[in-house]
N, C-alpha and C positions, 0 to 999 in steps of 0.2 A: 519601588525598588529600582536600582539602576539596571540598564541594559549593558551586559558585559561585552567587552571587546576581547575576542578570543586570541590566545597566544599562538605562536607558531606550531607548538606541539598539539596533537589531537586530543585536547582535554577540554572539559566543559564544567561550568558551575552546576550546582545542584538544581535539578528541574523545579523544585518548589520555590526557587528564587525568581521565577519568571514574573513578568508583569501580569496585570489582571487579564489582559487579552491573550496571554500565553507567550508573548515575545520574551525570549531569554537572553539571546546573545547575538552579536553581529561580527562579521568578518570570517577569517579563516579561509578554508578552501574546501573543495569537494573531493579530496583524496579518498581512496578506499578505506584507509585506516581511520580517517576522521568520521566518515559516514557510518562505519560499523560501530565506532565508539558512541556516536550520537544515538543510533537506534537502540543500542544496548542500554542506554541511559534514559530512554523514553523521549528522545528529542529528534526533530526532523527539520530539514531545510525547506523554506517556502519564501520565495521572493520573486520580484518581477525583473525584467531585463535591465531597467534603468536603476535598480537598487543594488546595494551590496548584499552579500549572502546573509540572510536572516534565519535564526534558529528558534524553534518554537517547542513549547511543552504546555499545551492547553489544559485548562481545568474548568469543567469536566472534560473527559475524553470519551469519544464515541467508539465503541467496540462491538464486535459481533462474536458471540460465543457460538461456534459451529452448530452445536446441538439445539440452538434456539433459532436457527435460520427458518424463516417462514416460507414453506413450500406451497405457495398459493396454487389453488386448483388449476387455473389457466396455465400457469408456468409449469406445473407438473405434467399437464397434458402435452404441452409443447415439447418437453424433454422426452417424454415417453414415445411421442411420435417421431422423434429424431428429426425435427425440422432443421436443427442446427447440428453440425458435427463439432467436435471439440478436440483441441490438442493443447499440450503444455510445452512451453519453451521452444517452439518451432519458429516463431516470427517475432521475437522480442523487439527488435529494432523497429519493425513496422508498427507494432502495437504502441510503443512509446511515441512514435511519430504521429500516429492517428490521435492519440490522447492529447498531444500538444496542439492539435488543430481544433479541438472541441471548443465551441463558443459557450462560455459560462455566464450566467446572469450576474450583472454587476461588474464584469471584468472586460476590459477593452483589449487586453493582450493575453499572453499565456505565461504561467509561472514555470512551464517546462521549457526552459531556455536551451540553447544549444549546449551550453556548459553542463546543464543538468542531464541532458540526453547522453552526452559523452560519459558522465560520471556513472550513470546507472547501467550503461552498456558495459563499462568496465566491471561493475559489480556482477552483472549477468555472466560475463565471461569467466569470472572467478567463482561462479556457482552460488552467489548469495541473492541475486535478483532473478525473479521468475515472471513469466507471462502465461496467461491462459488465453487461448484464441478460440473464437467460434466462427464457423463458416456457414454460409448459405449458398447452396448450389456451387460449392467449390471455391467461393470467393470469401475473403476475410470480411466479416460483418460486425465483429465486436470483439472485445477483449478487455483485459485488465493486467496490471503489473504491480509488483511490489517487492519487498525485501523480506527474506526469511532468516530468522535467527532463533535457534532452539525451537521451542514450541510456540513461537509467535510469528504470524505473517503480518507485515506492515503494509497495508494496501496504500498505493500511491495514487493511482488514477484508473479510470475505465472509459471506454467509448463504445458507441454502437452506430452503425449505419442502417441497421435493420432493427425494428422494434423488438425489444426484449433480448437482443443478442448479448448485451453485457450482463443481464440477469442470469442467463444460461451459463455464462462464464463463471459467475459467482457461485452458481449451483454446483458446478464441477469443482471449483476451489474448495467449497465446503465439504463435498464428498471426499476429496483428497485429504483434507485436514482431519476429518473423522477417521479415515483409514490409517493415517500416518502420524497421529499424535500431536497435531497442531491444535492447541487448545484455545487460542485467542487470535482473532483477526482484527487488527487495529484499523479503524476507519478515520482516525484523527479528528476530523471536524464533524459537528452535529449537522446532519442533513435529513430532510424528510424522506428522501429516496431510500437511504440506508435504514432509517427507522421503520419504513414500511416493510422491509425485508427481515426485521427482527433485531436490528442493531439497537443498542441502548447506550446512554451516557453513564459513566461511572466517575467517581472522584479520582483526581490524579493520583492521590495516595494509594488507592486500591489498584489502579492501573499499574503503578510502579511495583507494587507488591507482587501482583500476578506476573509481571514481566520478569522480575528477579527469579521467581519460581520456575518460569518457563525456560529461562536461559540455561538451566541445568540439563535440558534435553539435548539430544544430538541434533545439530543443524543438518538438514537434508540438502547437501550441496550437489551441484551437477544438474544434469537435465532431469526434470521431473517427468518427462515423457517416458523415461526409461524405468521409473520406479512406480508407475501406476499399478493399481490392482491390490 
């Protein structure tokens, strides 16, 4: 199937028209309107500095159902002992900056370009993008960020400078999701790390069905730190 060149308006082709590797479209911009339209359609941007903007909808899709999160004994013990403290939406810009510096296997650069950082910071300021931060002895030690629409959280990236700090961030994201009606955490790509924590791959068709269902829920905009509990 062809890779589609996006028009000026924030519109996308059907996700099931993507290439076998998940690549669907090229071009466009990272405006807030286009990003929200993309996520609502099960599509996300992923590209390197030297590339044009590439849009993806992989099949299968890795997701984490919050109720299936694996609370491993060692991780549970760490959370109970409060080795790390946790906040929401307190240091979004620092979290995305740290995520951009993570060295990943098989990658020489980062896909979190300056353009991407600016776009997600705009989403954060508009109340759609959120971060979870973990601290060790008062210093930022790990975290994650992503986009929230309806009952779905689209995870974008995570980092840690202390072992298990990002897993603790995910633990708290899962707890928040269970408390506030987020039924699906999108992990996008299949990784052994997420699989070990209970994530699973599902067909794109099922993912899109669940996404459409979840979009009917109210989007929790604004600072999540203020709506915990």
